[in-house]
Predicted model as a PDB file, atoms N, CA, C, CB and O in Angstrom, pLDDT in the B-factor column:
MODEL        1                                                                  
ATOM      1  N   MET A   1     173.250  97.014 208.905  1.00 55.00           N  
ATOM      2  CA  MET A   1     172.134  97.307 207.995  1.00 55.00           C  
ATOM      3  C   MET A   1     171.845  95.472 208.353  1.00 55.00           C  
ATOM      4  CB  MET A   1     172.568  98.079 206.042  1.00 55.00           C  
ATOM      5  O   MET A   1     171.022  95.313 209.255  1.00 55.00           O  
ATOM      6  N   LEU A   2     172.476  94.031 207.697  1.00 61.00           N  
ATOM      7  CA  LEU A   2     171.639  93.041 207.519  1.00 61.00           C  
ATOM      8  C   LEU A   2     171.851  92.586 209.137  1.00 61.00           C  
ATOM      9  CB  LEU A   2     172.030  91.956 206.200  1.00 61.00           C  
ATOM     10  O   LEU A   2     171.676  91.400 209.415  1.00 61.00           O  
ATOM     11  N   ASN A   3     172.086  93.181 209.798  1.00 73.00           N  
ATOM     12  CA  ASN A   3     172.110  92.757 211.214  1.00 73.00           C  
ATOM     13  C   ASN A   3     171.087  92.466 211.474  1.00 73.00           C  
ATOM     14  CB  ASN A   3     172.501  93.520 212.135  1.00 73.00           C  
ATOM     15  O   ASN A   3     171.076  91.264 211.743  1.00 73.00           O  
ATOM     16  N   ASN A   4     169.500  93.202 211.616  1.00 79.00           N  
ATOM     17  CA  ASN A   4     168.486  94.002 212.238  1.00 79.00           C  
ATOM     18  C   ASN A   4     167.532  93.047 211.486  1.00 79.00           C  
ATOM     19  CB  ASN A   4     168.431  95.763 211.989  1.00 79.00           C  
ATOM     20  O   ASN A   4     166.422  92.997 212.017  1.00 79.00           O  
ATOM     21  N   ILE A   5     167.716  92.072 210.093  1.00 80.00           N  
ATOM     22  CA  ILE A   5     166.487  90.975 209.335  1.00 80.00           C  
ATOM     23  C   ILE A   5     166.574  89.664 210.541  1.00 80.00           C  
ATOM     24  CB  ILE A   5     167.092  90.236 207.258  1.00 80.00           C  
ATOM     25  O   ILE A   5     167.336  89.145 211.357  1.00 80.00           O  
ATOM     26  N   GLY A   6     165.787  89.616 210.216  1.00 88.00           N  
ATOM     27  CA  GLY A   6     165.149  88.691 212.081  1.00 88.00           C  
ATOM     28  C   GLY A   6     164.483  87.541 211.217  1.00 88.00           C  
ATOM     29  O   GLY A   6     164.387  87.731 210.005  1.00 88.00           O  
ATOM     30  N   LEU A   7     163.931  86.134 211.877  1.00 89.00           N  
ATOM     31  CA  LEU A   7     163.158  85.195 211.108  1.00 89.00           C  
ATOM     32  C   LEU A   7     162.307  85.978 209.949  1.00 89.00           C  
ATOM     33  CB  LEU A   7     162.194  84.377 212.116  1.00 89.00           C  
ATOM     34  O   LEU A   7     162.385  85.715 208.749  1.00 89.00           O  
ATOM     35  N   PRO A   8     161.440  87.040 210.559  1.00 89.00           N  
ATOM     36  CA  PRO A   8     160.256  87.639 209.883  1.00 89.00           C  
ATOM     37  C   PRO A   8     160.374  87.889 208.485  1.00 89.00           C  
ATOM     38  CB  PRO A   8     159.910  88.855 210.468  1.00 89.00           C  
ATOM     39  O   PRO A   8     159.683  87.649 207.495  1.00 89.00           O  
ATOM     40  N   GLY A   9     161.972  88.702 208.819  1.00 91.00           N  
ATOM     41  CA  GLY A   9     162.333  89.053 207.368  1.00 91.00           C  
ATOM     42  C   GLY A   9     162.618  88.214 206.464  1.00 91.00           C  
ATOM     43  O   GLY A   9     162.096  88.200 205.349  1.00 91.00           O  
ATOM     44  N   LEU A  10     163.391  87.515 206.829  1.00 90.00           N  
ATOM     45  CA  LEU A  10     164.120  86.223 205.929  1.00 90.00           C  
ATOM     46  C   LEU A  10     162.306  86.126 205.777  1.00 90.00           C  
ATOM     47  CB  LEU A  10     165.451  84.527 206.906  1.00 90.00           C  
ATOM     48  O   LEU A  10     162.133  86.831 204.783  1.00 90.00           O  
ATOM     49  N   LEU A  11     161.433  85.826 206.051  1.00 92.00           N  
ATOM     50  CA  LEU A  11     160.625  84.296 205.364  1.00 92.00           C  
ATOM     51  C   LEU A  11     159.584  85.570 204.593  1.00 92.00           C  
ATOM     52  CB  LEU A  11     159.530  82.684 206.918  1.00 92.00           C  
ATOM     53  O   LEU A  11     158.792  85.297 203.691  1.00 92.00           O  
ATOM     54  N   LEU A  12     159.793  87.053 205.188  1.00 93.00           N  
ATOM     55  CA  LEU A  12     159.230  87.495 203.581  1.00 93.00           C  
ATOM     56  C   LEU A  12     159.602  87.645 202.460  1.00 93.00           C  
ATOM     57  CB  LEU A  12     158.857  88.382 203.420  1.00 93.00           C  
ATOM     58  O   LEU A  12     158.934  87.834 201.443  1.00 93.00           O  
ATOM     59  N   ILE A  13     161.361  87.519 202.682  1.00 90.00           N  
ATOM     60  CA  ILE A  13     161.831  87.756 201.247  1.00 90.00           C  
ATOM     61  C   ILE A  13     161.935  86.367 200.687  1.00 90.00           C  
ATOM     62  CB  ILE A  13     163.280  88.576 201.130  1.00 90.00           C  
ATOM     63  O   ILE A  13     162.152  86.223 199.483  1.00 90.00           O  
ATOM     64  N   ALA A  14     161.762  85.092 201.674  1.00 88.00           N  
ATOM     65  CA  ALA A  14     161.391  83.823 201.313  1.00 88.00           C  
ATOM     66  C   ALA A  14     160.279  83.838 199.959  1.00 88.00           C  
ATOM     67  CB  ALA A  14     160.778  83.151 202.665  1.00 88.00           C  
ATOM     68  O   ALA A  14     160.442  83.440 198.806  1.00 88.00           O  
ATOM     69  N   ILE A  15     159.026  84.510 200.669  1.00 90.00           N  
ATOM     70  CA  ILE A  15     157.868  84.520 200.050  1.00 90.00           C  
ATOM     71  C   ILE A  15     157.841  85.381 198.856  1.00 90.00           C  
ATOM     72  CB  ILE A  15     156.921  84.857 200.925  1.00 90.00           C  
ATOM     73  O   ILE A  15     156.899  85.397 198.064  1.00 90.00           O  
ATOM     74  N   VAL A  16     158.892  86.087 198.753  1.00 91.00           N  
ATOM     75  CA  VAL A  16     158.728  86.895 197.553  1.00 91.00           C  
ATOM     76  C   VAL A  16     158.990  86.506 196.708  1.00 91.00           C  
ATOM     77  CB  VAL A  16     159.165  87.828 197.414  1.00 91.00           C  
ATOM     78  O   VAL A  16     158.367  86.377 195.654  1.00 91.00           O  
ATOM     79  N   VAL A  17     161.133  85.918 197.336  1.00 87.00           N  
ATOM     80  CA  VAL A  17     161.546  85.135 195.984  1.00 87.00           C  
ATOM     81  C   VAL A  17     160.767  83.964 195.072  1.00 87.00           C  
ATOM     82  CB  VAL A  17     162.709  84.491 196.345  1.00 87.00           C  
ATOM     83  O   VAL A  17     160.898  83.802 193.859  1.00 87.00           O  
ATOM     84  N   VAL A  18     159.760  83.044 196.160  1.00 87.00           N  
ATOM     85  CA  VAL A  18     158.952  81.686 195.620  1.00 87.00           C  
ATOM     86  C   VAL A  18     158.156  82.561 194.943  1.00 87.00           C  
ATOM     87  CB  VAL A  18     158.111  80.510 196.722  1.00 87.00           C  
ATOM     88  O   VAL A  18     158.016  82.078 193.819  1.00 87.00           O  
ATOM     89  N   LEU A  19     157.559  83.592 195.023  1.00 90.00           N  
ATOM     90  CA  LEU A  19     156.093  84.294 194.592  1.00 90.00           C  
ATOM     91  C   LEU A  19     156.799  84.781 192.835  1.00 90.00           C  
ATOM     92  CB  LEU A  19     155.475  86.107 196.002  1.00 90.00           C  
ATOM     93  O   LEU A  19     156.043  84.867 191.868  1.00 90.00           O  
ATOM     94  N   LEU A  20     158.042  84.998 192.748  1.00 89.00           N  
ATOM     95  CA  LEU A  20     158.667  86.015 191.563  1.00 89.00           C  
ATOM     96  C   LEU A  20     159.073  84.863 190.808  1.00 89.00           C  
ATOM     97  CB  LEU A  20     160.046  87.220 191.958  1.00 89.00           C  
ATOM     98  O   LEU A  20     158.400  84.940 189.780  1.00 89.00           O  
ATOM     99  N   PHE A  21     159.830  83.785 190.734  1.00 86.00           N  
ATOM    100  CA  PHE A  21     159.878  82.774 190.227  1.00 86.00           C  
ATOM    101  C   PHE A  21     159.515  81.576 190.865  1.00 86.00           C  
ATOM    102  CB  PHE A  21     160.832  82.758 189.841  1.00 86.00           C  
ATOM    103  O   PHE A  21     160.411  80.732 190.873  1.00 86.00           O  
ATOM    104  N   GLY A  22     158.231  81.191 191.518  1.00 86.00           N  
ATOM    105  CA  GLY A  22     157.715  79.807 191.234  1.00 86.00           C  
ATOM    106  C   GLY A  22     158.736  78.735 191.727  1.00 86.00           C  
ATOM    107  O   GLY A  22     159.967  78.744 191.694  1.00 86.00           O  
ATOM    108  N   ARG A  23     157.798  77.753 192.224  1.00 82.00           N  
ATOM    109  CA  ARG A  23     158.511  76.789 193.093  1.00 82.00           C  
ATOM    110  C   ARG A  23     159.421  75.952 192.191  1.00 82.00           C  
ATOM    111  CB  ARG A  23     157.493  75.859 193.911  1.00 82.00           C  
ATOM    112  O   ARG A  23     160.576  75.550 192.331  1.00 82.00           O  
ATOM    113  N   GLY A  24     158.568  75.832 191.278  1.00 86.00           N  
ATOM    114  CA  GLY A  24     159.627  74.379 189.701  1.00 86.00           C  
ATOM    115  C   GLY A  24     160.667  75.424 189.455  1.00 86.00           C  
ATOM    116  O   GLY A  24     161.747  74.932 189.785  1.00 86.00           O  
ATOM    117  N   LYS A  25     160.770  76.222 189.173  1.00 87.00           N  
ATOM    118  CA  LYS A  25     161.890  77.091 189.251  1.00 87.00           C  
ATOM    119  C   LYS A  25     163.321  77.058 189.871  1.00 87.00           C  
ATOM    120  CB  LYS A  25     161.436  77.940 189.706  1.00 87.00           C  
ATOM    121  O   LYS A  25     164.430  76.755 189.431  1.00 87.00           O  
ATOM    122  N   ILE A  26     162.793  77.542 191.202  1.00 84.00           N  
ATOM    123  CA  ILE A  26     163.592  77.562 192.395  1.00 84.00           C  
ATOM    124  C   ILE A  26     164.275  75.884 192.684  1.00 84.00           C  
ATOM    125  CB  ILE A  26     162.508  78.140 193.705  1.00 84.00           C  
ATOM    126  O   ILE A  26     165.340  75.680 193.268  1.00 84.00           O  
ATOM    127  N   SER A  27     163.194  74.612 192.009  1.00 86.00           N  
ATOM    128  CA  SER A  27     163.916  73.091 192.590  1.00 86.00           C  
ATOM    129  C   SER A  27     164.665  72.983 191.287  1.00 86.00           C  
ATOM    130  CB  SER A  27     162.730  71.484 193.007  1.00 86.00           C  
ATOM    131  O   SER A  27     165.027  71.809 191.203  1.00 86.00           O  
ATOM    132  N   GLN A  28     165.008  73.566 190.381  1.00 90.00           N  
ATOM    133  CA  GLN A  28     165.694  73.342 189.343  1.00 90.00           C  
ATOM    134  C   GLN A  28     166.647  74.038 189.672  1.00 90.00           C  
ATOM    135  CB  GLN A  28     165.190  73.546 188.174  1.00 90.00           C  
ATOM    136  O   GLN A  28     167.713  73.426 189.600  1.00 90.00           O  
ATOM    137  N   LEU A  29     166.735  75.214 190.055  1.00 87.00           N  
ATOM    138  CA  LEU A  29     168.057  76.122 190.234  1.00 87.00           C  
ATOM    139  C   LEU A  29     168.720  74.784 191.439  1.00 87.00           C  
ATOM    140  CB  LEU A  29     167.672  78.219 191.067  1.00 87.00           C  
ATOM    141  O   LEU A  29     169.567  73.947 191.126  1.00 87.00           O  
ATOM    142  N   MET A  30     168.160  74.890 192.591  1.00 88.00           N  
ATOM    143  CA  MET A  30     168.750  73.866 193.488  1.00 88.00           C  
ATOM    144  C   MET A  30     169.373  73.086 192.803  1.00 88.00           C  
ATOM    145  CB  MET A  30     167.932  73.147 194.264  1.00 88.00           C  
ATOM    146  O   MET A  30     170.547  73.343 192.540  1.00 88.00           O  
ATOM    147  N   GLY A  31     168.671  71.743 192.253  1.00 91.00           N  
ATOM    148  CA  GLY A  31     168.980  71.278 191.726  1.00 91.00           C  
ATOM    149  C   GLY A  31     169.843  70.786 190.977  1.00 91.00           C  
ATOM    150  O   GLY A  31     170.121  69.599 190.806  1.00 91.00           O  
ATOM    151  N   ASP A  32     170.452  72.055 190.339  1.00 93.00           N  
ATOM    152  CA  ASP A  32     171.923  72.514 189.245  1.00 93.00           C  
ATOM    153  C   ASP A  32     172.745  73.106 190.724  1.00 93.00           C  
ATOM    154  CB  ASP A  32     171.541  74.246 187.537  1.00 93.00           C  
ATOM    155  O   ASP A  32     173.737  72.383 190.634  1.00 93.00           O  
ATOM    156  N   VAL A  33     172.892  73.609 191.508  1.00 92.00           N  
ATOM    157  CA  VAL A  33     173.960  73.555 192.391  1.00 92.00           C  
ATOM    158  C   VAL A  33     173.609  72.452 193.181  1.00 92.00           C  
ATOM    159  CB  VAL A  33     174.213  74.792 193.164  1.00 92.00           C  
ATOM    160  O   VAL A  33     174.452  72.657 194.054  1.00 92.00           O  
ATOM    161  N   ALA A  34     173.014  71.417 193.572  1.00 94.00           N  
ATOM    162  CA  ALA A  34     174.044  70.151 193.454  1.00 94.00           C  
ATOM    163  C   ALA A  34     174.983  69.293 192.773  1.00 94.00           C  
ATOM    164  CB  ALA A  34     173.679  69.552 193.578  1.00 94.00           C  
ATOM    165  O   ALA A  34     175.919  68.594 193.160  1.00 94.00           O  
ATOM    166  N   LYS A  35     174.428  69.560 191.562  1.00 94.00           N  
ATOM    167  CA  LYS A  35     175.461  69.036 190.171  1.00 94.00           C  
ATOM    168  C   LYS A  35     177.098  69.300 190.549  1.00 94.00           C  
ATOM    169  CB  LYS A  35     175.063  70.151 188.517  1.00 94.00           C  
ATOM    170  O   LYS A  35     178.133  68.663 190.747  1.00 94.00           O  
ATOM    171  N   GLY A  36     176.368  71.309 190.489  1.00 93.00           N  
ATOM    172  CA  GLY A  36     177.810  71.687 190.387  1.00 93.00           C  
ATOM    173  C   GLY A  36     178.909  71.414 191.460  1.00 93.00           C  
ATOM    174  O   GLY A  36     180.124  71.306 191.289  1.00 93.00           O  
ATOM    175  N   ILE A  37     177.906  71.297 193.038  1.00 93.00           N  
ATOM    176  CA  ILE A  37     178.402  70.863 194.411  1.00 93.00           C  
ATOM    177  C   ILE A  37     178.974  69.392 193.862  1.00 93.00           C  
ATOM    178  CB  ILE A  37     177.059  70.796 195.768  1.00 93.00           C  
ATOM    179  O   ILE A  37     180.135  69.452 194.266  1.00 93.00           O  
ATOM    180  N   LYS A  38     178.913  68.769 193.532  1.00 93.00           N  
ATOM    181  CA  LYS A  38     179.099  67.388 193.108  1.00 93.00           C  
ATOM    182  C   LYS A  38     180.153  66.858 192.523  1.00 93.00           C  
ATOM    183  CB  LYS A  38     178.294  67.088 192.391  1.00 93.00           C  
ATOM    184  O   LYS A  38     180.879  65.930 192.880  1.00 93.00           O  
ATOM    185  N   ALA A  39     180.177  67.747 191.295  1.00 92.00           N  
ATOM    186  CA  ALA A  39     181.197  67.699 190.384  1.00 92.00           C  
ATOM    187  C   ALA A  39     182.333  68.590 190.993  1.00 92.00           C  
ATOM    188  CB  ALA A  39     180.705  68.156 188.976  1.00 92.00           C  
ATOM    189  O   ALA A  39     183.447  68.228 190.614  1.00 92.00           O  
ATOM    190  N   PHE A  40     182.332  69.599 191.790  1.00 91.00           N  
ATOM    191  CA  PHE A  40     183.335  69.980 192.402  1.00 91.00           C  
ATOM    192  C   PHE A  40     184.181  69.096 192.979  1.00 91.00           C  
ATOM    193  CB  PHE A  40     183.004  70.711 193.141  1.00 91.00           C  
ATOM    194  O   PHE A  40     185.372  68.897 192.739  1.00 91.00           O  
ATOM    195  N   ARG A  41     183.289  68.464 193.946  1.00 90.00           N  
ATOM    196  CA  ARG A  41     183.869  67.766 194.836  1.00 90.00           C  
ATOM    197  C   ARG A  41     184.433  65.438 194.406  1.00 90.00           C  
ATOM    198  CB  ARG A  41     182.510  68.190 196.131  1.00 90.00           C  
ATOM    199  O   ARG A  41     185.050  64.547 194.990  1.00 90.00           O  
ATOM    200  N   LYS A  42     183.658  65.616 193.076  1.00 88.00           N  
ATOM    201  CA  LYS A  42     184.459  64.489 191.898  1.00 88.00           C  
ATOM    202  C   LYS A  42     185.838  64.910 191.413  1.00 88.00           C  
ATOM    203  CB  LYS A  42     183.560  64.342 190.388  1.00 88.00           C  
ATOM    204  O   LYS A  42     186.808  64.161 191.295  1.00 88.00           O  
ATOM    205  N   GLY A  43     185.788  66.334 191.124  1.00 84.00           N  
ATOM    206  CA  GLY A  43     187.122  66.925 190.847  1.00 84.00           C  
ATOM    207  C   GLY A  43     187.911  67.060 191.900  1.00 84.00           C  
ATOM    208  O   GLY A  43     189.115  66.850 191.752  1.00 84.00           O  
ATOM    209  N   MET A  44     187.418  67.418 193.105  1.00 82.00           N  
ATOM    210  CA  MET A  44     188.707  67.277 194.223  1.00 82.00           C  
ATOM    211  C   MET A  44     189.596  66.092 194.334  1.00 82.00           C  
ATOM    212  CB  MET A  44     188.195  67.341 195.615  1.00 82.00           C  
ATOM    213  O   MET A  44     190.809  65.964 194.163  1.00 82.00           O  
ATOM    214  N   SER A  45     188.338  64.977 194.783  1.00 80.00           N  
ATOM    215  CA  SER A  45     188.980  63.676 194.636  1.00 80.00           C  
ATOM    216  C   SER A  45     189.651  63.438 193.790  1.00 80.00           C  
ATOM    217  CB  SER A  45     188.362  62.806 194.591  1.00 80.00           C  
ATOM    218  O   SER A  45     190.544  62.715 194.231  1.00 80.00           O  
ATOM    219  N   GLU A  46     189.822  63.674 192.430  1.00 74.00           N  
ATOM    220  CA  GLU A  46     190.645  63.253 190.931  1.00 74.00           C  
ATOM    221  C   GLU A  46     191.721  63.765 191.361  1.00 74.00           C  
ATOM    222  CB  GLU A  46     190.189  63.882 189.337  1.00 74.00           C  
ATOM    223  O   GLU A  46     192.678  62.996 191.447  1.00 74.00           O  
ATOM    224  N   ASP A  47     191.841  64.649 191.609  1.00 67.00           N  
ATOM    225  CA  ASP A  47     193.151  65.577 192.138  1.00 67.00           C  
ATOM    226  C   ASP A  47     194.210  65.105 192.758  1.00 67.00           C  
ATOM    227  CB  ASP A  47     192.842  66.505 193.036  1.00 67.00           C  
ATOM    228  O   ASP A  47     195.427  65.162 192.580  1.00 67.00           O  
ATOM    229  N   GLU A  48     193.150  64.393 193.894  1.00 66.00           N  
ATOM    230  CA  GLU A  48     194.389  64.140 194.873  1.00 66.00           C  
ATOM    231  C   GLU A  48     194.466  62.364 194.276  1.00 66.00           C  
ATOM    232  CB  GLU A  48     193.949  64.482 197.021  1.00 66.00           C  
ATOM    233  O   GLU A  48     195.348  61.665 194.775  1.00 66.00           O  
ATOM    234  N   ILE A  49     193.682  61.844 193.406  1.00 61.00           N  
ATOM    235  CA  ILE A  49     194.314  60.622 192.914  1.00 61.00           C  
ATOM    236  C   ILE A  49     195.367  60.705 191.245  1.00 61.00           C  
ATOM    237  CB  ILE A  49     192.893  59.570 192.757  1.00 61.00           C  
ATOM    238  O   ILE A  49     195.853  59.862 190.490  1.00 61.00           O  
ATOM    239  N   GLU A  50     195.321  62.134 191.295  1.00 59.00           N  
ATOM    240  CA  GLU A  50     195.859  62.109 189.702  1.00 59.00           C  
ATOM    241  C   GLU A  50     197.747  62.356 189.807  1.00 59.00           C  
ATOM    242  CB  GLU A  50     194.917  63.744 188.635  1.00 59.00           C  
ATOM    243  O   GLU A  50     198.504  62.299 188.839  1.00 59.00           O  
ATOM    244  N   PRO A  51     198.027  62.545 190.802  1.00 60.00           N  
ATOM    245  CA  PRO A  51     199.343  62.775 190.997  1.00 60.00           C  
ATOM    246  C   PRO A  51     200.591  61.636 190.841  1.00 60.00           C  
ATOM    247  CB  PRO A  51     199.307  63.261 192.233  1.00 60.00           C  
ATOM    248  O   PRO A  51     201.697  61.691 190.303  1.00 60.00           O  
ATOM    249  N   HIS A  52     199.416  59.920 192.033  1.00 58.00           N  
ATOM    250  CA  HIS A  52     199.600  58.992 191.826  1.00 58.00           C  
ATOM    251  C   HIS A  52     199.644  58.313 190.657  1.00 58.00           C  
ATOM    252  CB  HIS A  52     199.131  58.712 192.389  1.00 58.00           C  
ATOM    253  O   HIS A  52     200.634  57.664 190.322  1.00 58.00           O  
ATOM    254  N   LYS A  53     198.438  58.424 189.856  1.00 62.00           N  
ATOM    255  CA  LYS A  53     198.837  57.912 188.190  1.00 62.00           C  
ATOM    256  C   LYS A  53     199.817  58.785 187.580  1.00 62.00           C  
ATOM    257  CB  LYS A  53     197.506  57.959 187.077  1.00 62.00           C  
ATOM    258  O   LYS A  53     200.673  58.160 186.954  1.00 62.00           O  
ATOM    259  N   VAL A  54     199.932  59.894 187.576  1.00 60.00           N  
ATOM    260  CA  VAL A  54     201.266  61.052 186.651  1.00 60.00           C  
ATOM    261  C   VAL A  54     202.345  59.780 187.201  1.00 60.00           C  
ATOM    262  CB  VAL A  54     201.756  63.406 187.543  1.00 60.00           C  
ATOM    263  O   VAL A  54     202.754  59.067 186.286  1.00 60.00           O  
ATOM    264  N   GLU A  55     202.853  59.422 188.637  1.00 62.00           N  
ATOM    265  CA  GLU A  55     203.594  58.471 188.865  1.00 62.00           C  
ATOM    266  C   GLU A  55     203.830  57.365 188.038  1.00 62.00           C  
ATOM    267  CB  GLU A  55     203.282  58.140 189.790  1.00 62.00           C  
ATOM    268  O   GLU A  55     204.842  57.148 187.372  1.00 62.00           O  
ATOM    269  N   GLN A  56     202.966  56.783 188.117  1.00 63.00           N  
ATOM    270  CA  GLN A  56     202.718  55.118 187.234  1.00 63.00           C  
ATOM    271  C   GLN A  56     203.266  54.973 186.026  1.00 63.00           C  
ATOM    272  CB  GLN A  56     201.183  54.707 186.834  1.00 63.00           C  
ATOM    273  O   GLN A  56     204.006  54.120 185.536  1.00 63.00           O  
ATOM    274  N   ALA A  57     202.466  56.573 185.382  1.00 63.00           N  
ATOM    275  CA  ALA A  57     202.544  56.675 183.656  1.00 63.00           C  
ATOM    276  C   ALA A  57     203.664  57.315 183.190  1.00 63.00           C  
ATOM    277  CB  ALA A  57     201.368  57.492 182.966  1.00 63.00           C  
ATOM    278  O   ALA A  57     203.806  57.667 182.019  1.00 63.00           O  
ATOM    279  N   ALA A  58     204.827  57.552 184.467  1.00 62.00           N  
ATOM    280  CA  ALA A  58     205.781  58.690 184.155  1.00 62.00           C  
ATOM    281  C   ALA A  58     207.022  57.127 184.297  1.00 62.00           C  
ATOM    282  CB  ALA A  58     205.842  60.486 185.592  1.00 62.00           C  
ATOM    283  O   ALA A  58     208.190  57.147 183.909  1.00 62.00           O  
ATOM    284  N   ASP A  59     206.287  55.885 184.970  1.00 60.00           N  
ATOM    285  CA  ASP A  59     207.863  54.545 185.328  1.00 60.00           C  
ATOM    286  C   ASP A  59     206.640  53.867 184.488  1.00 60.00           C  
ATOM    287  CB  ASP A  59     208.623  53.634 187.563  1.00 60.00           C  
ATOM    288  O   ASP A  59     206.036  52.971 185.078  1.00 60.00           O  
ATOM    289  N   ALA A  60     206.379  54.075 183.676  1.00 60.00           N  
ATOM    290  CA  ALA A  60     205.968  52.849 182.501  1.00 60.00           C  
ATOM    291  C   ALA A  60     205.863  53.776 180.937  1.00 60.00           C  
ATOM    292  CB  ALA A  60     204.040  51.955 182.975  1.00 60.00           C  
ATOM    293  O   ALA A  60     205.303  53.442 179.892  1.00 60.00           O  
ATOM    294  N   ALA A  61     206.630  55.031 181.264  1.00 62.00           N  
ATOM    295  CA  ALA A  61     206.779  55.827 179.579  1.00 62.00           C  
ATOM    296  C   ALA A  61     207.844  55.012 179.450  1.00 62.00           C  
ATOM    297  CB  ALA A  61     207.147  57.754 179.256  1.00 62.00           C  
ATOM    298  O   ALA A  61     208.468  54.320 180.255  1.00 62.00           O  
ATOM    299  N   ARG A  62     207.974  55.284 177.915  1.00 63.00           N  
ATOM    300  CA  ARG A  62     209.254  54.499 177.545  1.00 63.00           C  
ATOM    301  C   ARG A  62     209.455  55.206 176.078  1.00 63.00           C  
ATOM    302  CB  ARG A  62     209.047  52.620 177.508  1.00 63.00           C  
ATOM    303  O   ARG A  62     208.597  55.232 175.194  1.00 63.00           O  
ATOM    304  N   ASP A  63     211.100  55.916 175.988  1.00 60.00           N  
ATOM    305  CA  ASP A  63     211.189  56.947 174.429  1.00 60.00           C  
ATOM    306  C   ASP A  63     211.060  55.794 173.512  1.00 60.00           C  
ATOM    307  CB  ASP A  63     212.908  57.990 174.023  1.00 60.00           C  
ATOM    308  O   ASP A  63     211.861  54.864 173.606  1.00 60.00           O  
ATOM    309  N   VAL A  64     209.999  55.781 172.525  1.00 63.00           N  
ATOM    310  CA  VAL A  64     209.959  55.450 170.935  1.00 63.00           C  
ATOM    311  C   VAL A  64     210.135  56.130 169.929  1.00 63.00           C  
ATOM    312  CB  VAL A  64     209.018  55.081 170.557  1.00 63.00           C  
ATOM    313  O   VAL A  64     209.350  55.991 168.991  1.00 63.00           O  
ATOM    314  N   THR A  65     211.205  57.048 169.844  1.00 67.00           N  
ATOM    315  CA  THR A  65     211.812  57.807 168.918  1.00 67.00           C  
ATOM    316  C   THR A  65     212.553  56.691 168.379  1.00 67.00           C  
ATOM    317  CB  THR A  65     212.597  59.050 169.405  1.00 67.00           C  
ATOM    318  O   THR A  65     212.622  55.600 168.944  1.00 67.00           O  
ATOM    319  N   PRO A  66     213.226  57.039 167.039  1.00 68.00           N  
ATOM    320  CA  PRO A  66     213.794  55.862 166.042  1.00 68.00           C  
ATOM    321  C   PRO A  66     215.166  56.374 166.546  1.00 68.00           C  
ATOM    322  CB  PRO A  66     213.422  55.880 164.094  1.00 68.00           C  
ATOM    323  O   PRO A  66     216.157  55.717 166.227  1.00 68.00           O  
ATOM    324  N   ASP A  67     215.342  57.674 167.432  1.00 69.00           N  
ATOM    325  CA  ASP A  67     216.904  58.256 167.726  1.00 69.00           C  
ATOM    326  C   ASP A  67     217.302  57.158 168.593  1.00 69.00           C  
ATOM    327  CB  ASP A  67     217.094  59.902 168.558  1.00 69.00           C  
ATOM    328  O   ASP A  67     218.163  56.365 168.212  1.00 69.00           O  
ATOM    329  N   ALA A  68     216.710  57.044 169.796  1.00 52.00           N  
ATOM    330  CA  ALA A  68     216.602  56.555 170.750  1.00 52.00           C  
ATOM    331  C   ALA A  68     216.748  55.299 170.878  1.00 52.00           C  
ATOM    332  CB  ALA A  68     215.800  56.866 171.103  1.00 52.00           C  
ATOM    333  O   ALA A  68     217.047  54.892 172.000  1.00 52.00           O  
ATOM    334  N   GLU A  69     216.572  54.270 169.712  1.00 53.00           N  
ATOM    335  CA  GLU A  69     216.007  52.989 169.439  1.00 53.00           C  
ATOM    336  C   GLU A  69     217.563  52.567 169.273  1.00 53.00           C  
ATOM    337  CB  GLU A  69     214.787  52.791 168.073  1.00 53.00           C  
ATOM    338  O   GLU A  69     218.289  51.796 169.901  1.00 53.00           O  
ATOM    339  N   GLN A  70     217.815  53.668 167.808  1.00 58.00           N  
ATOM    340  CA  GLN A  70     219.132  53.478 167.441  1.00 58.00           C  
ATOM    341  C   GLN A  70     220.503  53.666 168.422  1.00 58.00           C  
ATOM    342  CB  GLN A  70     219.207  54.313 166.405  1.00 58.00           C  
ATOM    343  O   GLN A  70     221.515  53.126 167.974  1.00 58.00           O  
ATOM    344  N   ASN A  71     220.639  54.373 169.704  1.00 58.00           N  
ATOM    345  CA  ASN A  71     221.393  54.706 170.253  1.00 58.00           C  
ATOM    346  C   ASN A  71     221.399  53.159 171.010  1.00 58.00           C  
ATOM    347  CB  ASN A  71     221.176  56.063 170.836  1.00 58.00           C  
ATOM    348  O   ASN A  71     222.380  52.415 171.024  1.00 58.00           O  
ATOM    349  N   LYS A  72     220.047  52.852 171.644  1.00 58.00           N  
ATOM    350  CA  LYS A  72     220.027  51.623 172.434  1.00 58.00           C  
ATOM    351  C   LYS A  72     220.848  50.717 171.403  1.00 58.00           C  
ATOM    352  CB  LYS A  72     218.418  51.050 172.842  1.00 58.00           C  
ATOM    353  O   LYS A  72     221.672  50.018 171.994  1.00 58.00           O  
ATOM    354  N   THR A  73     220.840  50.595 170.416  1.00 60.00           N  
ATOM    355  CA  THR A  73     221.394  49.168 169.797  1.00 60.00           C  
ATOM    356  C   THR A  73     222.869  49.409 169.724  1.00 60.00           C  
ATOM    357  CB  THR A  73     220.764  48.735 168.181  1.00 60.00           C  
ATOM    358  O   THR A  73     223.641  48.451 169.698  1.00 60.00           O  
ATOM    359  N   ASN A  74     223.394  50.931 169.680  1.00 57.00           N  
ATOM    360  CA  ASN A  74     224.260  50.880 168.812  1.00 57.00           C  
ATOM    361  C   ASN A  74     225.762  51.053 170.209  1.00 57.00           C  
ATOM    362  CB  ASN A  74     223.893  52.223 167.430  1.00 57.00           C  
ATOM    363  O   ASN A  74     226.976  51.211 170.073  1.00 57.00           O  
ATOM    364  N   ALA A  75     224.858  50.918 171.458  1.00 55.00           N  
ATOM    365  CA  ALA A  75     225.334  51.440 172.709  1.00 55.00           C  
ATOM    366  C   ALA A  75     226.029  50.022 173.280  1.00 55.00           C  
ATOM    367  CB  ALA A  75     224.021  52.155 173.716  1.00 55.00           C  
ATOM    368  O   ALA A  75     226.584  50.005 174.379  1.00 55.00           O  
TER     369      ALA A  75                                                      
ENDMDL                                                                          
END                                                                             
C-alpha cells in the first residue's frame, strides 16, 4: 500500500500537516527532536567514558569503616 506513494503524495501529506499544525508548531517539534538526539548522543558518549571513571574511583576508594581502621592498626 505504501509502495505507491510518490512525490506528489508526499507533498500533499506535507501540505496537510503544515495546514493542520502550523509552521511554528512543526519547527518547535523539530527543535525538540533535535534536543532529544543531542541528549541521546551525549548519554552514549558518557557511557563510553563512564567505565574508565568507575575504575579510577574504585582504585581511589578506601574502606573508612571503624572496624577496618581497628583491624589495620591491630594487624
